[in-house]
N, C-alpha and C positions, 0 to 999 in steps of 0.2 A: 703293598704299595711301594713304589720306587722311592729311593732316598737320594738327597743331594748333600754333598759335603761342602761346608763353607768354612774357610780358614779365617780365623779372627785373632785379634790382639786385645787382651784384657785392658780395660781403661782404668787408669789410675786416678783420673780426675773426671768428675761428671758435671762440672759447672758449665755455665753458658759460654764463657770464653773458650774453654776446652772443646765443647761441642761445636762451636762455630769454626774453630781451627781444623777440626776433623773434616767438616764438610768442605771447607776451602781446599783441603788436601785430597778430595775426592773419595773420602771414606764416609761410611754410614754408621752413626751411633746405634747401638742395639742393646736390648735388655732381655735376659732370660728369667722368666718367673716359673713358679711351680716347685722349686727346690727348697732347700733349707733357707736360702737367702738369695735375693736377686743378684744376677751376675751381669756386669756391664762389660761390653766388648765392642769393637768396631771391625768393619770389613770393607773391602773396596766395593764401589758401586756395581762393577761388572760381576761380582760374585753372586748377585741376586737376580740377574737377567733371566735365568731359567727357573727361577722360583716365583718372582713377582709378575713378570710380563708374559704370562702364559695362562690359558684356561685350565691347564692340568694342575693337579695337587700333588704334593710330595711331602714326605717327612724330611727332617733336616738333621745332619750331624754337624754340630759346631765343634770344630777342631781348634783349640787354643794353643798358643805358642809353648805353654808349659807341658803339653802332652795330654791335657784334659780333653775328653770327648764327651759331648752331651747330646743325647737324642731329644729333638724338639719338633714342634709344629709351629707354623706361622700363625700368630694370633692377630696381629694388626700391623698395618703399614701406613705411614703418614707421607703425603706427597706435597711438594711445593705447588701452590694454586696456579702459578703461571708457567713454570718450566716443567712441571710434572716430575721433577727429580725426587728421589727418595730422601726424606728428611729423617725418618726414624722408623725402626722396626721392633715390635715386641714379639718374643717367642715364648712358648710354653713348654717346659721340660716334661717329657713323657717317660713312662717306665713300662717294662714288658708285662708286668703283672697288674697294671691299672688301666681300666678302660678310659678312653678319651673321646671327646666329641669333635667332629670335623664336618665342614661343608664339602660334600662330594659332588662333582659334576655329573649330570644326566647325559647319557649318550643314547640317542634315538637310533634304533635299527629296524629294518624291514620297510615294506611299502604297504601302507594301509589300504585296505579295500575301499574305504570311504574316500580316500584321496584319489584313487583311480577312477571313481565314479563321479568326480567333480567336487568333492569336499575340500576343505582347507584345514591343515593341521595347525593347531595353536598350542605352543608349549607354554604351560603355566609356570612350572618350576624347573629352572635350568640347573639348580643345585638343591641337594637335600642334606639336612643334618643327620649325620650317622654317628652312632656310639658303638665302639668296639675296642678290643684290645689292639695295640699298635700293629701287631703282626696280621690281624684280620681286617684292617682297613682296606677297602677296595680302591683301585685307581679311578674307577668310574662306576656308575649304576647303569646297567643296560635296560632300556625300556623298549621291548619289541612291540611295534604297533601294527604288525602284519594283519591281525584279525579285527582291527578297529573298523567299524562302519560309520557312516554319517550320523551324527548325533551321540556317539558313544564317548565315554570318558575313561581315562586310565587313572586309577586311584593308587596310592602308595601300597595298599594291601596286595596289589598285583605283583609286587617285587618280592623275590625269594630272599628271605632275611635269615639264613641259617647262622652265619658267622657274625653278623652285625644287626643292629636294630635302628630302624629309621625313626627319628624323633619328631614325627609329625602325627597329627590326628589321622584316624583311619580314612576320613572322607577328604583328605587333602588330595587335590587333583595334580597329576604330573603333566598330562596333556589331554587334548580333546580334538575330535574331528567335527568341524562345523560346516553347515551348508554355506557355499560361497555366494556372495552377492551377485556375481555374474550368472551363476546358474539360476538364481531366482529371477533375475531380470530377463533372461532368455526364455524362461517358462512363461512369464507374463506376456512378453512380446508375441510368443507363439499363440497364446490364447486370444490376444487382440487381433492377430492376423486371421485367425479362424473365424472370429466374429465378423470381421469386415467382409470376408469372402462370402459368408452366409447372407449378409445384407445386400451385397451386389447381385448375387444370384436371385434374390427375391425380386429386386427391381427390374431385372432383365427378362422375367418370365411373364407372359401375358396370362390373364385369368382365363380359366377354362370356359369355353363357349363365347369368348369375346371375339369380335370381328377384327381381322388383321387390318391395320391402316393401309390405305391405298398409297401408291407412289405419289409423292408430294406432300404427304403428311395428313391428308383428309380422307375420310371414309367415302367410298364410291356411292352415288345416289342411284336409286332404282330408276330405270327409264320410264318416261311418261307414257300414258296410254295413247295410242294413235287415234 
C-alpha cells in the first residue's frame, strides 16, 4: 500500500483554548493511539488533502519536529457540519509484525455478460474490511465481473485472499447483476402488441362459408321468379 508523509508539530497543550487557536491558524489537531501512550500533534490542513479527500486509502508516516517518525493509519476524521473543514483526526499506530484492520476500496473491472444482455450492475459493498500485516495491505480489491450473468451475485469468497483476510461473512455480497426495469417493460409491451395484432387479425377475417357483403354493406338478394 502507498504511504503519505505528514509533517507535524507535537502539541504541548491539549485544552480547548489551545485547540481553537490551532484551528484558527489553519492547523488540525491530531492524536495517535496504539502506542505506549497517546501522542498529540498538529499539522496544516493542506497536509491531509491527499489522505482525506480521496476514495483511495494510504498508510501514513507522521514525521515530528524532533525527528520521530511513526507509521499509522487513519482511524477517524471529524468535520465541521457547515464548512466541512477538518476539525480533528485520530490515527492508529501500526507495527511491521502486527496485523491491522482497514477498510479497502473495491475496484470493479471487466464488462459483465449480464450487463451486455441488458442487466444492471448493482454494487453492494464499495469497501471491505481487510486484516493483514501493514506490508500486505492492498491498495484496492479487484472484483472482476466479466463472467457475471443476469441474476448472479459475487460473494467475498470469490476474492483471492492469500496475503490478507476479508473480515466479512462468506455470504456477504460485493455486487450483483439484476434485470433492468426497462428490459422487463419492453418485454411486457412486446407481449401486449402481439396480443393486439392477434385480436385485430381475428376481427378482420370472415368466417368460412359466410357470404361476402355486397357493395353498400348489404348482402345481395336473389332475383324474383319471372
